[in-house]
N, C-alpha and C positions, 0 to 999 in steps of 0.2 A: 504492499499498500504507499507507494511513492508519491507524496504530493508535492514535492519539488521539480523543477524542469532543467537547469542548468546553472552553471555556476557563473557569476558576474564577475566575481573580484575576489581574490583570494592574496592576504598578506599574512605577516606573521600574528599568530592570535586573532585572526579575523578572517571571517568567509560573508560573502553576501550571494544570494542564489534568489532565479525568478522563480516564479510560479505564477500559474495560471489557472483561477476559478472557473473548472470547466462545467459545462452545461448540464450534464446528468453526473454529477459525482456524489457520492454516495452520503455525504456530511450535508448536503443542501437540506434546508428548512421548508415547510410548507409554502413558504413564500417563494421559495425558488434562490436563497440566497445563503451564502456560509455563514453560519454564526462565528463570531469572532475567536470563540474558546478552541476553535480549530489550530488557532496560532500557536497554541503550545504544543501541539504534536510537529508542525511544520519549524518551528524553533529547536524542538528535539532532533529532528530528522537533519537540519543544518548543522546540527552539533556535531552528528555523527559522520557527516559527510566532510566537515574538516578534521576530524579524527583520521577518517581513513584517507583523505588526500595528504595529511600530514605524513602518515606511513609510506603510502606510495611515492611522495617527494624524497623520502628519506631511504628509498632502494629495499624496502619490505615489502616488494609485490610476490614474494613466493607464498606468503600467508594468506590461508582466508580469511575472511571477514571476523574481526574480533565484537564479540558481545559487548553492546553499552545499554545502560541502563538509566533512566531518569528515575530518581531516586526523589524528588519533589521539585517544588518552586516558592520562592519566596517573591513578595512583591510584585504579583501578575497584577497587570493593569489591562482592563481591555476598554479602550479608548471610544469605542464604534462597536455597537452591537452586532451589526451584519455587514457584509462586504456582497456587491452585486456579483451575478454570474459574468463571464468573461472578463473578470478585472486582473489586469496585471499586478502581481505583486512584488516586494522585494523582501525576503527574507532574510537576516543579519544575525551572527552568531559571533561574539568576539568573547574568546578565552579570557577570562579576569584569573582563573587559578587551574594548578594543576600540580598534582605530585605523583611522586612515582609508583604509588600503589594503585593509581588510574583514577583517584578521587579528583573532581574538578567543577568549578562553577563557570557556566555560560551565561553572558548576559545576551539575550536576546530580543529583537526588535521585528515586527513586521510592519511594513509600510506599502500605502497604495499611494504612488504619485508621491507628494509631499506633505500628506496625512498618515501621521503614524496610526494604526490601527490597535497594535498592543507592544507590551512590553514585560518581560518577564527575566528573574534571576534563576535560571535552572542550575540544579544540582544533580551532576551526574557521576556514574561510576564506569568504568571500562574493564573489563575483567583481562586477567592476564592471559598472554598469548598460549599458554599451555593448559587453560581452563576453559572446559565448554559448558554450555548449561546443562549439557548430559551428566556431567559429572558433578553437579550442586546436589 
């Protein structure tokens, strides 16, 4: 269930990704709009994309995907209740903390043009490469 389309920008501790609100998306409400709480999943997916791109650029292309988990969020602000279909969105993930054990914090944002739709501080965890969900 990938909600993101393509990477727009990547820098140290930062990624910006485009997302399009599809006409027949599973998450649309009865009015045919995207509820802004979907932004939380988009931000989490942007954080995962950032992590995967970091590993790929570091030459870790022989490893399968690592499992990441959204542990929670703080300061979730939904600044607009819905987003219209066919809207072009930008999802930003800015890594503010990461330790060697896999714990991290991501400042996420969702934008539609110049209007900010949502913002949140995500608490994330990435399993070590040698541990899979099956072994938990």
